[in-house]
Backbone of each chain as ProteinMPNN parsed JSONL, in Angstrom:
{"seq_chain_A": "MTAARDLQLDTACPDTRALVEHVTSKWGVLVLLALRDRTMRWSELKREIAGVSEKMLIQSLQTLEADGLVLRTARPVVPPHVDYSLTDAGHEAVDLLAPLVFWAQQQVQG", "coords_chain_A": {"N_chain_A": [[0.884, -1.32, -0.041], [2.037, 0.791, 0.177], [2.664, 2.689, -2.305], [0.519, 3.597, -3.061], [-0.157, 5.349, -0.77], [1.972, 6.966, -1.0], [1.051, 8.424, -3.229], [-1.119, 9.318, -2.481], [-1.037, 11.364, -1.029], [0.617, 13.015, -2.755], [-1.387, 13.533, -4.892], [-3.102, 14.946, -3.878], [-1.375, 17.284, -3.542], [-1.891, 20.18, -5.128], [-0.604, 21.046, -7.428], [0.662, 19.063, -8.482], [-2.044, 17.355, -9.173], [-2.679, 19.228, -11.422], [-0.865, 19.462, -12.923], [-1.138, 17.021, -13.981], [-3.463, 17.213, -14.961], [-3.648, 19.042, -17.241], [-1.867, 17.886, -18.911], [-3.02, 15.641, -19.326], [-5.314, 17.184, -20.94], [-7.673, 17.157, -23.228], [-7.086, 19.218, -25.779], [-4.151, 19.707, -24.725], [-3.308, 16.816, -25.114], [-3.004, 16.315, -27.595], [-1.663, 18.531, -28.329], [1.48, 17.481, -27.389], [1.468, 15.451, -28.27], [1.061, 16.133, -30.966], [3.796, 17.869, -31.356], [5.51, 15.774, -30.921], [7.357, 14.207, -33.03], [8.781, 16.252, -34.205], [10.081, 19.506, -34.583], [7.592, 22.492, -34.488], [5.802, 24.99, -36.512], [3.408, 28.038, -35.359], [1.514, 28.043, -37.528], [1.512, 25.264, -38.581], [0.762, 23.556, -36.236], [-2.004, 24.643, -35.678], [-2.903, 24.33, -37.855], [-2.348, 20.853, -37.882], [-3.665, 20.274, -35.541], [-6.779, 19.53, -36.062], [-9.757, 20.96, -35.782], [-9.489, 22.444, -33.575], [-9.158, 25.786, -31.832], [-8.269, 29.102, -32.248], [-8.174, 30.118, -29.678], [-8.209, 28.165, -28.009], [-5.998, 26.567, -28.798], [-3.505, 28.983, -28.6], [-4.206, 29.362, -25.18], [-3.477, 26.359, -24.673], [-1.261, 25.868, -25.305], [0.651, 27.898, -23.659], [-0.25, 27.518, -21.778], [0.986, 24.472, -21.302], [3.898, 25.68, -22.289], [4.192, 26.847, -19.379], [4.339, 24.966, -17.743], [6.612, 24.253, -18.272], [7.141, 22.153, -20.102], [6.854, 22.606, -22.823], [8.43, 24.475, -25.664], [8.911, 27.31, -26.396], [9.958, 29.426, -28.931], [11.4, 32.317, -30.63], [11.905, 33.743, -33.903], [14.095, 36.361, -34.107], [12.775, 37.747, -36.918], [11.251, 39.305, -39.941], [8.55, 38.427, -41.319], [6.987, 37.543, -38.258], [8.252, 34.652, -36.918], [7.862, 31.739, -35.378], [8.925, 29.128, -33.261], [7.473, 26.085, -31.955], [8.518, 23.317, -29.899], [9.098, 20.607, -28.094], [10.431, 20.069, -24.543], [13.023, 18.479, -22.745], [11.914, 17.56, -20.165], [8.624, 17.519, -21.578], [8.885, 15.857, -23.709], [9.7, 13.858, -21.683], [6.823, 13.614, -20.31], [4.505, 12.691, -22.737], [5.984, 10.488, -23.624], [5.185, 9.255, -21.704], [1.954, 9.493, -22.056], [1.088, 8.987, -23.9], [0.613, 5.862, -24.17], [-1.275, 5.492, -22.513], [-3.489, 7.031, -24.004], [-3.571, 5.529, -26.015], [-4.797, 3.659, -24.941], [-7.073, 3.857, -23.707], [-8.832, 4.5, -26.255], [-8.638, 2.326, -27.419], [-10.197, 0.741, -25.265], [-12.5, 1.999, -25.674], [-13.594, 1.926, -28.619], [-13.156, -1.379, -28.294]], "CA_chain_A": [[0.006, -0.172, -0.083], [3.061, 2.179, -0.221], [2.559, 3.315, -3.687], [-0.751, 3.973, -3.261], [-0.273, 6.216, 0.136], [2.714, 7.789, -1.93], [0.639, 8.882, -4.298], [-2.009, 9.787, -2.135], [-0.009, 12.955, -0.638], [0.813, 13.337, -4.503], [-2.781, 13.677, -5.443], [-3.166, 15.684, -2.902], [-1.12, 18.259, -4.144], [-2.816, 20.61, -6.182], [0.236, 21.67, -8.554], [0.96, 17.556, -9.447], [-2.975, 17.218, -10.004], [-2.864, 20.243, -12.302], [0.043, 19.23, -14.115], [-1.322, 15.764, -14.733], [-4.749, 17.925, -15.561], [-2.827, 19.235, -18.073], [-1.232, 16.68, -19.952], [-4.269, 14.756, -20.069], [-6.695, 17.441, -21.49], [-8.186, 17.19, -24.852], [-5.565, 19.615, -26.062], [-3.012, 19.177, -24.309], [-2.679, 15.792, -25.249], [-2.804, 16.776, -29.196], [-0.525, 19.837, -28.764], [2.202, 17.392, -26.813], [1.585, 13.962, -29.735], [2.058, 16.826, -32.659], [5.37, 17.819, -31.299], [6.986, 14.195, -30.347], [8.815, 14.018, -33.595], [9.423, 17.774, -34.696], [9.511, 21.13, -34.132], [6.652, 23.244, -35.659], [5.733, 26.787, -36.195], [2.269, 28.016, -34.93], [0.73, 27.521, -38.547], [1.287, 24.123, -38.84], [0.621, 23.199, -35.013], [-3.236, 24.605, -36.084], [-2.864, 22.807, -39.253], [-2.282, 19.296, -37.669], [-4.603, 19.636, -34.182], [-7.775, 20.073, -36.638], [-10.637, 21.325, -34.627], [-8.627, 23.489, -32.422], [-9.523, 27.282, -31.963], [-6.88, 29.997, -31.761], [-8.005, 30.405, -28.405], [-7.532, 26.774, -27.108], [-4.407, 26.545, -29.336], [-2.679, 29.697, -27.465], [-4.613, 28.483, -24.344], [-2.942, 25.361, -24.401], [0.686, 26.17, -25.622], [0.772, 28.648, -22.846], [0.012, 26.164, -20.109], [2.541, 23.695, -21.595], [4.882, 26.119, -21.887], [4.479, 27.35, -18.37], [4.534, 23.629, -16.632], [7.76, 23.634, -18.486], [7.244, 20.573, -21.286], [6.722, 23.137, -24.103], [9.439, 25.584, -25.463], [8.514, 29.193, -27.713], [11.136, 30.285, -30.001], [11.004, 33.638, -31.419], [13.178, 34.298, -34.476], [13.57, 38.184, -34.758], [12.495, 38.286, -38.054], [10.197, 39.647, -40.006], [7.075, 38.282, -40.855], [7.483, 37.093, -37.679], [8.792, 32.876, -37.124], [7.477, 31.352, -33.938], [8.413, 27.716, -33.258], [7.23, 25.09, -30.619], [9.011, 22.126, -29.28], [9.037, 19.674, -26.407], [11.659, 20.015, -23.637], [13.178, 16.783, -22.435], [10.294, 16.72, -19.93], [7.803, 17.451, -22.666], [9.562, 14.482, -24.429], [9.062, 12.501, -20.37], [5.164, 13.652, -20.307], [4.632, 12.312, -23.527], [6.063, 9.375, -23.921], [3.828, 8.225, -20.144], [0.726, 9.86, -21.666], [0.715, 8.45, -25.333], [0.186, 4.721, -23.884], [-2.822, 5.454, -21.936], [-4.748, 7.098, -24.428], [-4.021, 4.539, -27.289], [-5.323, 2.675, -24.36], [-8.533, 4.296, -23.762], [-9.053, 4.281, -27.592], [-8.506, 0.958, -28.027], [-11.348, -0.018, -24.557], [-13.695, 2.421, -26.511], [-13.629, 0.497, -29.268], [-13.344, -2.632, -28.236]], "C_chain_A": [[0.851, 1.184, 0.118], [3.154, 3.048, -1.083], [1.255, 3.998, -3.651], [-0.741, 5.433, -1.968], [0.109, 7.419, -0.506], [1.615, 9.181, -2.358], [-0.732, 9.289, -3.157], [-2.064, 10.94, -1.736], [0.137, 13.437, -1.963], [-0.497, 13.968, -4.876], [-3.122, 14.782, -5.133], [-2.894, 17.055, -3.097], [-1.387, 18.811, -5.327], [-1.368, 21.144, -7.459], [0.83, 20.152, -9.068], [-0.546, 17.465, -9.646], [-3.182, 18.425, -11.142], [-1.954, 20.035, -13.581], [-0.444, 17.873, -15.031], [-3.086, 16.132, -15.469], [-4.315, 18.363, -16.779], [-2.037, 18.654, -19.226], [-2.333, 15.853, -20.163], [-5.445, 15.483, -20.848], [-6.149, 17.276, -22.709], [-7.392, 17.625, -25.575], [-4.221, 19.807, -26.21], [-2.571, 18.24, -24.524], [-1.917, 15.995, -26.644], [-2.111, 17.351, -29.115], [0.965, 18.572, -28.113], [2.135, 15.904, -28.195], [2.089, 14.764, -31.073], [3.631, 17.29, -32.345], [6.327, 17.262, -31.007], [8.004, 14.442, -31.351], [9.187, 15.495, -34.423], [8.914, 19.21, -34.005], [8.12, 21.774, -34.953], [6.002, 24.451, -35.099], [4.354, 26.43, -35.947], [0.998, 27.494, -36.095], [0.54, 25.954, -38.783], [0.54, 22.956, -37.78], [-1.129, 23.123, -35.429], [-3.65, 23.684, -36.974], [-3.464, 21.203, -38.804], [-3.581, 18.997, -36.579], [-5.806, 20.431, -35.052], [-8.505, 19.446, -35.703], [-10.478, 22.159, -33.584], [-9.044, 24.997, -32.898], [-8.517, 28.121, -32.034], [-6.809, 29.977, -29.996], [-7.054, 29.169, -27.767], [-6.257, 26.798, -27.22], [-3.783, 27.616, -28.066], [-2.869, 29.467, -26.105], [-3.729, 27.588, -23.492], [-1.283, 25.25, -24.455], [1.395, 27.065, -24.448], [0.86, 28.155, -21.704], [1.281, 25.442, -20.255], [3.782, 24.617, -21.295], [5.233, 26.84, -19.814], [4.959, 26.213, -17.221], [6.553, 23.175, -17.445], [7.996, 22.365, -19.569], [7.102, 21.513, -22.624], [7.763, 23.976, -24.434], [8.917, 26.518, -26.851], [9.367, 29.599, -27.946], [11.014, 31.306, -30.43], [11.454, 33.898, -31.946], [12.992, 35.653, -34.853], [13.291, 38.464, -36.268], [11.261, 38.852, -38.7], [9.055, 39.154, -41.988], [7.762, 37.574, -39.686], [7.342, 35.393, -37.145], [8.539, 32.534, -35.457], [7.802, 30.0, -33.992], [8.577, 26.886, -32.392], [7.643, 23.811, -30.96], [8.597, 21.693, -28.113], [10.421, 20.191, -26.075], [11.845, 18.712, -23.344], [11.886, 16.763, -21.344], [8.803, 16.985, -20.467], [7.716, 16.474, -23.25], [8.88, 13.375, -23.308], [7.426, 12.357, -21.187], [4.674, 12.833, -21.773], [4.235, 10.928, -24.352], [5.313, 8.052, -22.869], [2.184, 8.299, -20.825], [0.181, 8.856, -22.879], [-0.132, 6.867, -25.357], [-1.319, 4.292, -23.688], [-3.867, 5.976, -22.485], [-5.018, 6.208, -25.572], [-4.808, 3.592, -26.143], [-6.853, 2.425, -24.646], [-9.154, 4.214, -24.77], [-9.315, 2.824, -27.786], [-10.082, -0.05, -26.865], [-12.565, 0.425, -25.16], [-14.342, 1.648, -27.358], [-13.904, -0.467, -29.846], [-14.668, -3.435, -28.029]], "O_chain_A": [[0.41, 2.331, 0.192], [3.654, 4.147, -0.841], [1.08, 5.018, -4.317], [-1.309, 6.474, -2.298], [-0.548, 8.443, -0.693], [1.486, 10.341, -1.967], [-1.466, 9.85, -3.97], [-3.037, 11.648, -1.994], [-0.404, 14.525, -2.158], [-0.431, 15.156, -5.192], [-3.45, 15.638, -5.955], [-3.734, 17.941, -2.939], [-1.227, 18.244, -6.408], [-1.798, 21.727, -8.455], [1.478, 20.161, -10.114], [-0.585, 17.5, -10.875], [-4.225, 18.246, -11.771], [-2.161, 20.301, -14.765], [-0.267, 17.661, -16.231], [-3.692, 15.425, -16.274], [-4.941, 17.723, -17.624], [-1.738, 19.169, -20.304], [-2.515, 15.374, -21.282], [-6.374, 14.845, -21.343], [-5.014, 17.238, -23.184], [-6.743, 16.806, -26.226], [-3.443, 19.98, -27.148], [-1.359, 18.196, -24.309], [-0.707, 15.901, -26.852], [-1.267, 17.023, -29.949], [1.926, 19.073, -28.698], [3.121, 15.712, -28.906], [2.951, 14.456, -31.896], [4.539, 17.022, -33.131], [7.491, 17.623, -30.83], [9.158, 14.77, -31.073], [10.028, 15.465, -35.322], [7.993, 19.694, -33.348], [7.813, 21.349, -36.067], [5.742, 24.839, -33.96], [3.88, 25.302, -36.088], [-0.026, 26.861, -35.836], [-0.544, 25.498, -39.149], [-0.025, 21.916, -38.121], [-1.681, 22.028, -35.532], [-4.387, 22.699, -36.956], [-4.476, 20.594, -39.152], [-4.304, 18.0, -36.593], [-5.944, 21.648, -34.927], [-8.413, 18.387, -35.081], [-11.363, 22.502, -32.8], [-9.219, 25.329, -34.071], [-7.512, 27.478, -31.73], [-5.824, 29.869, -29.265], [-5.915, 29.109, -27.306], [-5.436, 26.962, -26.318], [-3.611, 27.256, -26.901], [-1.803, 29.317, -25.508], [-3.334, 27.718, -22.333], [-0.441, 24.673, -23.767], [2.613, 26.968, -24.294], [1.72, 28.257, -20.829], [2.328, 25.628, -19.634], [4.54, 24.444, -20.34], [6.305, 27.149, -19.293], [5.647, 26.392, -16.216], [7.336, 22.254, -17.211], [9.071, 21.777, -19.69], [7.32, 20.855, -23.641], [8.262, 24.426, -23.402], [8.657, 26.201, -28.011], [9.843, 30.359, -27.103], [9.881, 31.245, -30.908], [12.182, 34.727, -31.399], [12.134, 36.114, -35.606], [13.675, 39.541, -36.724], [10.232, 38.884, -38.024], [9.039, 39.523, -43.162], [8.865, 37.054, -39.847], [6.194, 34.972, -37.006], [9.076, 33.138, -34.528], [7.066, 29.378, -34.759], [9.699, 26.75, -31.905], [7.317, 23.215, -31.987], [7.89, 22.264, -27.283], [11.291, 20.597, -26.846], [11.009, 17.848, -23.607], [10.921, 16.042, -21.596], [7.852, 16.651, -19.76], [6.603, 15.993, -23.459], [8.057, 12.488, -23.534], [6.976, 11.606, -22.052], [4.333, 11.777, -21.242], [3.328, 10.458, -25.04], [5.044, 6.857, -22.986], [1.294, 7.545, -20.432], [-0.829, 8.152, -22.844], [-1.072, 6.575, -26.096], [-2.111, 3.481, -24.167], [-4.999, 5.788, -22.038], [-6.121, 6.02, -26.086], [-5.497, 2.699, -26.638], [-7.539, 1.6, -25.249], [-10.298, 3.813, -24.56], [-10.307, 2.378, -28.363], [-10.756, -0.997, -27.269], [-13.548, -0.307, -25.276], [-15.301, 0.907, -27.145], [-14.422, -0.756, -30.925], [-14.646, -4.665, -28.001]]}, "seq_chain_B": "MTAARDLQLDTACPDTRALVEHVTSKWGVLVLLALRDRTMRWSELKREIAGVSEKMLIQSLQTLEADGLVLRTARPVVPPHVDYSLTDAGHEAVDLLAPLVFWAQQQVQG", "coords_chain_B": {"N_chain_B": [[3.628, 11.834, -38.252], [1.713, 10.196, -38.172], [0.851, 8.854, -35.646], [-0.144, 10.787, -34.374], [-2.331, 11.951, -35.778], [-4.255, 10.089, -35.841], [-4.845, 9.934, -32.509], [-5.674, 12.285, -32.776], [-8.17, 12.219, -33.976], [-9.067, 10.093, -31.918], [-9.036, 11.423, -29.543], [-10.557, 13.396, -30.193], [-13.176, 11.52, -29.549], [-16.159, 11.709, -27.734], [-16.432, 9.747, -25.754], [-13.474, 8.274, -25.521], [-12.085, 10.487, -23.921], [-13.748, 10.586, -22.319], [-13.397, 8.794, -20.363], [-10.374, 8.961, -19.702], [-10.626, 11.182, -18.746], [-12.248, 9.856, -16.339], [-10.157, 8.087, -14.864], [-7.957, 9.55, -14.527], [-8.619, 10.925, -12.967], [-9.015, 13.025, -10.136], [-9.766, 11.318, -7.296], [-10.633, 9.07, -8.743], [-7.696, 8.382, -9.643], [-6.706, 7.684, -6.814], [-8.374, 5.767, -6.424], [-8.222, 3.189, -8.011], [-5.53, 2.831, -7.713], [-5.706, 2.115, -5.133], [-7.075, -0.423, -4.944], [-5.135, -1.678, -6.582], [-3.438, -3.532, -5.524], [-4.694, -5.384, -4.375], [-7.614, -6.615, -3.163], [-10.734, -4.786, -1.82], [-13.078, -3.751, 0.822], [-15.779, -1.304, 1.033], [-15.132, -0.075, 3.619], [-12.325, -0.388, 4.007], [-11.384, 1.008, 1.972], [-12.389, 3.527, 2.138], [-10.984, 4.238, 4.08], [-8.5, 3.939, 3.019], [-8.083, 6.147, 1.243], [-7.296, 8.569, 2.09], [-9.057, 11.63, 3.499], [-11.162, 11.547, 1.609], [-14.429, 12.037, 0.923], [-17.227, 10.551, 1.731], [-19.692, 10.274, -0.372], [-17.797, 11.399, -2.34], [-16.238, 9.059, -3.079], [-18.18, 7.577, -3.527], [-19.067, 7.755, -6.068], [-17.045, 7.767, -7.512], [-16.79, 5.25, -7.324], [-18.646, 4.35, -8.731], [-18.338, 5.055, -11.259], [-16.203, 4.232, -12.301], [-16.753, 1.497, -12.135], [-19.084, 1.718, -14.183], [-17.434, 2.191, -16.253], [-16.438, -0.3, -16.505], [-13.71, -0.725, -15.131], [-13.868, -1.281, -12.396], [-14.782, -4.006, -10.204], [-17.692, -4.604, -8.746], [-18.682, -6.629, -5.809], [-21.076, -7.82, -4.458], [-22.0, -9.786, -1.125], [-24.303, -11.716, -0.371], [-24.879, -11.508, 2.434], [-25.397, -11.09, 6.226], [-24.35, -8.491, 8.278], [-24.479, -6.343, 5.168], [-22.165, -7.516, 2.938], [-19.748, -5.869, 0.838], [-17.018, -6.225, -1.585], [-14.916, -4.737, -3.475], [-12.912, -4.86, -6.455], [-10.061, -4.918, -8.836], [-11.114, -4.754, -12.655], [-9.869, -6.775, -15.275], [-8.917, -5.092, -17.194], [-9.138, -2.68, -15.744], [-6.46, -2.912, -14.419], [-5.464, -3.073, -16.223], [-5.014, 0.017, -17.076], [-4.445, 1.332, -14.428], [-2.025, 0.2, -14.304], [-0.866, 1.406, -16.71], [-1.31, 4.452, -15.833], [0.146, 4.868, -13.23], [2.745, 5.034, -13.558], [2.828, 8.039, -14.927], [1.66, 9.419, -13.058], [3.71, 9.423, -11.245], [5.528, 10.352, -12.238], [4.572, 13.105, -12.612], [4.397, 13.919, -9.882], [7.24, 14.077, -9.56], [8.357, 15.919, -11.103], [7.061, 18.277, -10.149], [8.032, 18.357, -7.474], [10.674, 18.409, -7.873]], "CA_chain_B": [[2.606, 12.159, -37.43], [0.544, 9.181, -38.202], [0.223, 8.755, -34.414], [-1.106, 12.596, -34.056], [-3.068, 12.193, -36.561], [-4.891, 9.014, -35.32], [-5.299, 10.345, -31.584], [-6.5, 13.397, -32.531], [-9.63, 11.164, -34.427], [-9.582, 9.629, -30.749], [-9.504, 12.345, -28.395], [-12.664, 14.144, -30.337], [-14.328, 11.077, -28.669], [-15.934, 11.755, -26.012], [-16.26, 8.299, -25.094], [-12.128, 8.642, -24.996], [-11.909, 11.83, -23.403], [-14.342, 10.518, -20.714], [-12.191, 7.761, -19.965], [-9.059, 9.379, -19.759], [-10.928, 11.786, -17.702], [-12.059, 9.124, -15.428], [-8.957, 7.139, -15.027], [-6.602, 10.75, -14.131], [-9.537, 12.491, -11.889], [-8.296, 12.799, -8.779], [-9.967, 10.089, -6.783], [-9.929, 8.077, -10.238], [-6.48, 7.395, -9.75], [-6.479, 6.913, -5.978], [-8.78, 4.433, -5.922], [-7.535, 2.411, -8.791], [-4.072, 3.076, -6.67], [-5.635, 1.516, -3.764], [-7.677, -1.659, -5.444], [-3.777, -2.633, -7.585], [-2.452, -4.755, -4.788], [-5.7, -6.31, -3.664], [-9.333, -6.4, -3.429], [-11.096, -3.91, -0.772], [-14.343, -3.82, 1.344], [-15.945, -0.479, 0.955], [-14.531, 0.639, 4.911], [-11.305, -0.314, 3.727], [-11.086, 1.765, 1.017], [-12.371, 4.637, 2.679], [-9.886, 4.06, 5.021], [-7.315, 3.698, 2.827], [-8.088, 7.188, 0.324], [-7.32, 9.303, 3.61], [-9.775, 12.88, 2.581], [-12.382, 11.403, 0.681], [-15.897, 12.125, 1.283], [-18.465, 9.036, 1.098], [-20.438, 11.174, -1.746], [-16.957, 11.334, -3.514], [-15.837, 7.729, -3.259], [-19.432, 6.622, -3.874], [-19.65, 8.161, -7.268], [-15.787, 7.604, -8.256], [-16.542, 3.915, -7.62], [-19.896, 3.891, -9.861], [-18.066, 5.484, -12.557], [-14.681, 3.237, -12.767], [-17.568, 0.263, -12.189], [-19.735, 1.985, -14.933], [-16.265, 1.99, -17.152], [-15.446, -1.957, -16.438], [-12.261, -1.121, -14.658], [-13.761, -2.061, -11.037], [-15.843, -4.928, -10.207], [-18.156, -4.991, -7.133], [-18.989, -7.769, -5.547], [-21.96, -7.975, -2.871], [-22.069, -10.979, -0.57], [-25.518, -12.043, 0.366], [-24.648, -12.298, 4.125], [-25.865, -9.56, 7.038], [-23.985, -7.506, 7.705], [-23.736, -6.503, 4.039], [-20.503, -7.156, 2.797], [-19.937, -5.66, -0.53], [-15.927, -6.504, -2.012], [-14.486, -3.762, -4.598], [-11.64, -5.09, -7.13], [-9.39, -4.202, -10.498], [-11.255, -6.041, -13.75], [-8.189, -7.144, -15.939], [-9.051, -3.475, -17.8], [-8.536, -1.772, -14.741], [-5.344, -3.23, -14.158], [-4.199, -2.249, -17.26], [-4.954, 1.322, -16.694], [-3.343, 1.679, -13.426], [-0.276, -0.041, -14.715], [-0.576, 2.811, -17.469], [-1.332, 5.599, -15.177], [1.096, 4.987, -12.433], [4.3, 5.961, -14.019], [2.707, 9.444, -15.42], [1.354, 10.524, -11.88], [4.54, 9.403, -10.417], [6.307, 12.026, -13.263], [4.088, 14.452, -12.377], [5.231, 14.102, -8.989], [8.655, 14.443, -9.372], [8.732, 17.45, -11.435], [6.338, 19.539, -9.279], [8.664, 18.296, -6.418], [12.291, 18.564, -8.913]], "C_chain_B": [[1.305, 11.244, -37.641], [-0.114, 8.927, -36.776], [-0.689, 9.7, -34.182], [-2.512, 12.402, -34.372], [-4.631, 11.059, -36.061], [-5.792, 9.297, -33.958], [-5.833, 11.546, -31.612], [-8.436, 12.849, -33.137], [-9.951, 11.07, -32.947], [-9.885, 10.641, -29.967], [-10.984, 13.136, -28.606], [-13.631, 13.189, -30.07], [-14.817, 11.136, -27.999], [-16.194, 10.614, -24.961], [-14.949, 8.372, -24.59], [-11.835, 9.315, -24.071], [-12.781, 11.371, -22.269], [-13.706, 9.408, -19.991], [-10.636, 8.113, -19.437], [-9.277, 10.145, -18.814], [-10.715, 10.911, -16.717], [-10.833, 8.65, -14.568], [-7.672, 8.225, -14.046], [-7.548, 11.782, -13.715], [-8.564, 12.187, -10.757], [-8.142, 11.774, -7.632], [-9.905, 8.891, -7.751], [-8.643, 7.569, -9.686], [-6.131, 6.963, -8.231], [-7.131, 5.833, -5.619], [-8.346, 3.004, -6.686], [-6.001, 1.636, -8.093], [-4.316, 1.725, -5.54], [-6.282, 0.018, -4.262], [-5.905, -2.301, -6.849], [-3.366, -3.464, -6.743], [-3.763, -5.939, -4.442], [-7.105, -5.721, -3.644], [-9.874, -5.799, -1.969], [-12.75, -4.336, -0.2], [-14.478, -2.13, 1.266], [-15.163, 0.103, 1.958], [-13.059, 0.774, 4.511], [-10.963, 0.861, 2.597], [-11.008, 2.945, 1.599], [-11.575, 5.045, 3.664], [-8.497, 4.494, 4.606], [-7.016, 5.276, 1.907], [-8.328, 8.43, 1.894], [-7.989, 10.863, 3.04], [-10.893, 12.659, 1.818], [-13.373, 11.364, 1.114], [-16.578, 10.916, 0.854], [-19.008, 9.028, -0.398], [-19.134, 10.723, -3.34], [-16.7, 9.896, -4.105], [-16.978, 6.915, -3.635], [-19.146, 6.796, -5.605], [-18.316, 7.586, -8.193], [-16.236, 5.766, -8.423], [-17.346, 3.586, -8.704], [-19.608, 3.635, -11.356], [-17.167, 4.327, -13.178], [-15.711, 1.651, -12.51], [-18.143, 0.224, -13.932], [-18.784, 1.279, -16.488], [-15.57, 0.608, -17.556], [-14.407, -1.837, -15.587], [-12.954, -1.472, -13.142], [-14.947, -2.85, -10.672], [-16.275, -4.849, -8.737], [-19.114, -5.971, -6.977], [-19.785, -7.891, -4.579], [-22.175, -9.297, -2.603], [-23.589, -11.121, 0.013], [-25.532, -12.274, 1.871], [-25.072, -10.89, 4.544], [-25.192, -9.826, 8.211], [-24.263, -7.497, 5.985], [-22.487, -6.19, 3.593], [-20.12, -6.953, 0.93], [-17.656, -5.473, -0.571], [-15.673, -5.538, -3.016], [-12.879, -4.44, -5.415], [-11.439, -4.474, -8.458], [-10.308, -5.396, -11.601], [-9.522, -6.098, -14.313], [-7.932, -5.75, -16.561], [-8.809, -2.22, -16.716], [-7.411, -1.944, -14.197], [-4.619, -2.417, -14.987], [-4.152, -0.793, -17.354], [-4.458, 1.749, -15.632], [-2.256, 1.757, -13.493], [0.291, 1.487, -15.894], [-0.537, 4.065, -16.68], [-0.56, 6.201, -14.271], [2.094, 5.922, -12.48], [3.56, 7.545, -14.246], [2.654, 10.25, -14.14], [2.075, 10.213, -11.232], [5.585, 10.446, -11.132], [6.009, 13.001, -12.764], [4.605, 14.993, -11.199], [6.306, 14.517, -8.725], [8.763, 15.465, -9.778], [7.919, 18.404, -10.644], [7.185, 19.655, -8.323], [10.202, 18.665, -6.515], [12.745, 19.838, -8.268]], "O_chain_B": [[0.15, 11.54, -37.333], [-1.332, 8.804, -36.643], [-1.855, 9.498, -33.841], [-3.516, 12.565, -33.68], [-5.803, 11.434, -36.022], [-7.005, 9.089, -33.94], [-6.444, 11.974, -30.633], [-9.529, 13.162, -32.665], [-10.89, 11.74, -32.517], [-11.068, 10.79, -29.664], [-11.946, 13.397, -27.884], [-14.813, 13.508, -30.196], [-14.28, 10.622, -27.017], [-16.16, 10.629, -23.73], [-14.859, 8.52, -23.371], [-11.209, 8.739, -23.182], [-12.485, 11.842, -21.171], [-13.673, 9.47, -18.762], [-9.951, 7.327, -18.782], [-8.464, 10.14, -17.889], [-9.636, 10.818, -16.133], [-10.789, 9.074, -13.413], [-6.836, 7.849, -13.225], [-7.495, 12.996, -13.912], [-7.663, 11.364, -10.6], [-7.099, 11.391, -7.102], [-9.213, 7.894, -7.546], [-8.543, 6.404, -9.3], [-5.364, 6.007, -8.123], [-6.758, 5.032, -4.762], [-8.171, 1.94, -6.091], [-5.595, 0.476, -8.02], [-3.579, 0.795, -5.215], [-5.662, -0.863, -3.665], [-5.921, -3.187, -7.703], [-2.769, -4.397, -7.28], [-3.608, -7.153, -4.31], [-7.527, -4.631, -4.029], [-9.43, -6.351, -0.962], [-13.463, -5.142, -0.798], [-13.422, -1.515, 1.412], [-14.344, 0.9, 1.499], [-12.515, 1.873, 4.622], [-9.952, 1.533, 2.803], [-9.932, 3.534, 1.706], [-11.534, 6.215, 4.042], [-7.634, 5.08, 5.258], [-5.841, 5.636, 1.838], [-9.346, 8.869, 2.43], [-7.38, 11.316, 2.071], [-11.559, 13.602, 1.39], [-13.465, 10.477, 1.963], [-16.464, 10.393, -0.255], [-18.867, 8.189, -1.288], [-19.254, 10.218, -4.456], [-16.884, 9.581, -5.281], [-16.856, 5.749, -4.01], [-19.038, 5.769, -6.276], [-18.45, 7.082, -9.308], [-16.025, 5.133, -9.457], [-17.008, 2.753, -9.545], [-20.025, 2.855, -12.213], [-17.352, 3.696, -14.219], [-15.095, 0.63, -12.819], [-17.913, -0.669, -14.747], [-19.102, 0.444, -17.334], [-14.69, 0.342, -18.375], [-14.027, -2.923, -15.149], [-12.16, -2.252, -12.616], [-16.068, -2.367, -10.831], [-15.536, -4.973, -7.761], [-20.09, -6.196, -7.692], [-19.183, -8.13, -3.532], [-22.496, -10.062, -3.513], [-23.856, -10.435, 1.0], [-26.174, -13.181, 2.402], [-25.154, -9.883, 3.84], [-25.246, -10.804, 8.956], [-24.269, -8.603, 5.445], [-21.841, -5.147, 3.701], [-20.251, -7.803, 0.05], [-17.054, -4.767, 0.237], [-16.697, -5.551, -3.7], [-11.828, -4.401, -4.776], [-12.23, -3.768, -9.084], [-10.23, -6.615, -11.441], [-8.461, -5.641, -13.888], [-6.806, -5.262, -16.461], [-8.38, -1.089, -16.948], [-7.148, -1.1, -13.34], [-3.732, -1.575, -14.846], [-3.082, -0.351, -17.773], [-3.855, 2.806, -15.816], [-1.478, 2.636, -13.125], [1.285, 2.213, -15.892], [0.42, 4.793, -16.941], [-0.374, 7.414, -14.174], [2.34, 6.985, -11.91], [3.997, 8.312, -13.387], [3.238, 11.317, -13.947], [1.694, 10.464, -10.089], [6.319, 11.214, -10.51], [6.824, 13.851, -12.406], [5.137, 16.102, -11.139], [6.512, 15.273, -7.775], [9.279, 16.282, -9.016], [8.405, 19.535, -10.608], [7.416, 20.813, -7.976], [10.873, 19.098, -5.578], [13.799, 20.367, -8.619]]}, "name": "protein", "num_of_chains": 2, "seq": "MTAARDLQLDTACPDTRALVEHVTSKWGVLVLLALRDRTMRWSELKREIAGVSEKMLIQSLQTLEADGLVLRTARPVVPPHVDYSLTDAGHEAVDLLAPLVFWAQQQVQGMTAARDLQLDTACPDTRALVEHVTSKWGVLVLLALRDRTMRWSELKREIAGVSEKMLIQSLQTLEADGLVLRTARPVVPPHVDYSLTDAGHEAVDLLAPLVFWAQQQVQG"}
């Protein structure tokens, strides 16, 4: 029961809860997966994640950036060029997250 | 990008979203972890998951039972004896979930 008790402390922690919620959120999942293989520009992300609104994409990216999972790199050029990529922590997150989402998909379809 | 596109379809599916939300919810996580090692009675679960209200524990168990992750077994005795255990799918879920929650804990503490 040690693991459960440890995690009890853990999920009682608002910061841990928030991080789990961010990476498992609808658009959070998709952003992390989209950036798994490569860096993307805003317009690429918007195209890749069909159905996302500008507002939700901005919000998701800002949240994941604040969590230290996504890196935003603005190049000082005209017109603006902004790249989004995963940090090491972001890669860790998506590697743990993807199997859970695939499992849920299989459960629902099965 | 195939994986991301597949999951895009996936997380657009309300059933998949709901299942991910249930297993990553605050009390859902704790119920799954508590039942990982063994079957428990209601009173044991209530004691194991410190801080949970009766209402939230009932709700979480009903949700996870409806998802096919938790099995509720009522023995026809007096006084009532109800056991809760994980189904095979429940074990799959917790095995995928635990590493993600531990990771989040480490991130927050790190």
